[in-house]
C-alpha positions as CSV (number, residue, x, y, z in Angstrom):
1,Q,0.0,0.0,0.0
2,V,1.2,3.5,-0.9
3,Q,0.0,6.7,0.7
4,L,0.7,10.1,-1.0
5,V,0.8,13.4,0.8
6,E,0.9,16.6,-1.3
7,S,2.0,20.0,-0.1
8,G,2.9,23.4,-1.5
9,G,-0.4,24.6,-3.1
10,G,-1.8,28.0,-2.5
11,L,-2.7,31.4,-4.0
12,V,-0.3,33.2,-6.3
13,Q,-0.6,36.0,-8.8
14,A,-0.2,35.4,-12.5
15,G,3.4,35.2,-13.5
16,G,4.4,33.8,-10.1
17,S,5.8,30.4,-9.0
18,L,4.8,27.6,-6.8
19,R,6.5,24.3,-5.9
20,L,4.4,21.2,-5.1
21,S,5.8,18.3,-3.3
22,C,4.4,14.8,-2.9
23,A,5.9,12.4,-0.4
24,A,5.1,8.7,-0.7
25,S,5.0,6.3,2.2
26,G,5.3,2.6,1.5
27,S,7.4,0.9,-1.2
28,I,8.0,2.7,-4.5
29,F,9.4,0.4,-7.2
30,S,11.8,1.3,-10.0
31,T,9.0,0.5,-12.4
32,D,6.6,3.0,-10.9
33,V,5.8,6.2,-12.7
34,M,5.2,9.2,-10.5
35,G,3.3,12.2,-11.7
36,W,1.0,15.1,-11.3
37,Y,-2.6,15.5,-12.6
38,R,-5.0,18.4,-12.2
39,Q,-8.7,18.8,-12.2
40,V,-11.1,21.8,-12.5
41,P,-14.7,21.3,-11.3
42,G,-16.9,20.0,-14.1
43,K,-13.9,18.8,-16.2
44,Q,-12.0,15.6,-16.4
45,R,-8.7,15.1,-14.6
46,E,-5.8,15.8,-16.9
47,L,-2.2,14.8,-17.0
48,V,0.3,17.6,-16.1
49,A,3.6,15.7,-16.0
50,V,5.0,12.3,-15.2
51,I,8.5,11.1,-14.5
52,R,10.0,7.6,-14.5
53,S,12.7,6.4,-12.0
54,G,15.3,6.9,-14.7
55,G,14.4,10.5,-15.1
56,S,12.5,10.5,-18.4
57,T,9.6,12.9,-18.4
58,N,6.4,13.8,-20.3
59,Y,4.5,17.0,-20.1
60,A,1.2,18.3,-21.2
61,D,1.6,20.8,-24.0
62,S,0.0,23.5,-22.0
63,V,2.8,23.4,-19.3
64,K,5.9,22.7,-21.4
65,G,8.6,25.2,-20.8
66,R,6.9,26.5,-17.6
67,F,6.6,23.4,-15.3
68,T,9.4,21.0,-14.3
69,I,8.8,17.7,-12.7
70,S,11.6,16.0,-10.6
71,R,11.9,13.0,-8.4
72,D,14.0,12.0,-5.5
73,N,14.1,8.2,-5.5
74,A,15.9,8.0,-2.2
75,K,13.1,10.1,-0.5
76,N,10.2,8.6,-2.6
77,T,9.2,12.2,-3.3
78,V,8.1,13.9,-6.5
79,Y,8.1,17.6,-7.1
80,L,6.5,20.0,-9.5
81,Q,8.1,23.4,-10.0
82,M,5.6,25.7,-11.6
83,N,6.8,29.0,-13.1
84,S,5.1,31.7,-15.1
85,L,1.7,30.6,-13.7
86,K,-1.4,31.6,-15.5
87,P,-5.0,31.8,-14.3
88,E,-5.9,28.8,-16.4
89,D,-3.5,26.7,-14.2
90,T,-6.0,27.1,-11.4
91,A,-7.0,23.6,-10.3
92,I,-6.7,20.9,-7.7
93,Y,-3.4,19.2,-8.3
94,Y,-3.1,15.5,-7.5
95,C,-0.1,13.4,-7.1
96,N,-0.1,9.9,-8.7
97,V,1.9,6.7,-8.6
98,R,1.2,4.2,-11.3
99,G,2.9,0.8,-11.3
100,A,3.5,-1.9,-14.0
101,I,0.2,-3.6,-13.2
102,A,-3.3,-2.1,-13.4
103,T,-4.1,-2.6,-9.8
104,R,-1.1,-0.6,-8.7
105,L,-2.5,2.9,-8.9
106,Y,-2.5,5.5,-6.1
107,W,-3.7,9.1,-5.7
108,G,-3.0,11.8,-3.2
109,Q,-5.8,13.9,-1.6
110,G,-5.1,16.9,-3.8
111,T,-3.8,20.4,-3.2
112,Q,-5.5,23.5,-4.5
113,V,-3.5,25.9,-6.7
114,T,-5.2,29.2,-7.4
115,V,-3.7,31.8,-9.8
116,S,-5.2,35.3,-9.7
117,S,-5.1,37.6,-12.7
């Protein structure tokens, strides 16, 4: 079992920065992909960025060049550095761990990010 605890959300003005952290308790395997998703009320949850244990990453087109995902395998922690924030980045951000099998899927409780114009 894996538990994920996010931190770092908050209110920021457009153009500002925030750094989200997600600490995982329990075993994180080298095959696990860690990532961040976000959701706005009334819309589907969408991928923001994911990172594999080897460091390879994928980003949503909307955040490329502004957000950076990183991972500390020794601490079982994933980070999301968000720069040049826009009002459209306002959402609840969820940490995610996805394993090699379908049943290995965990979500954090979410952290609110609000960007004011």
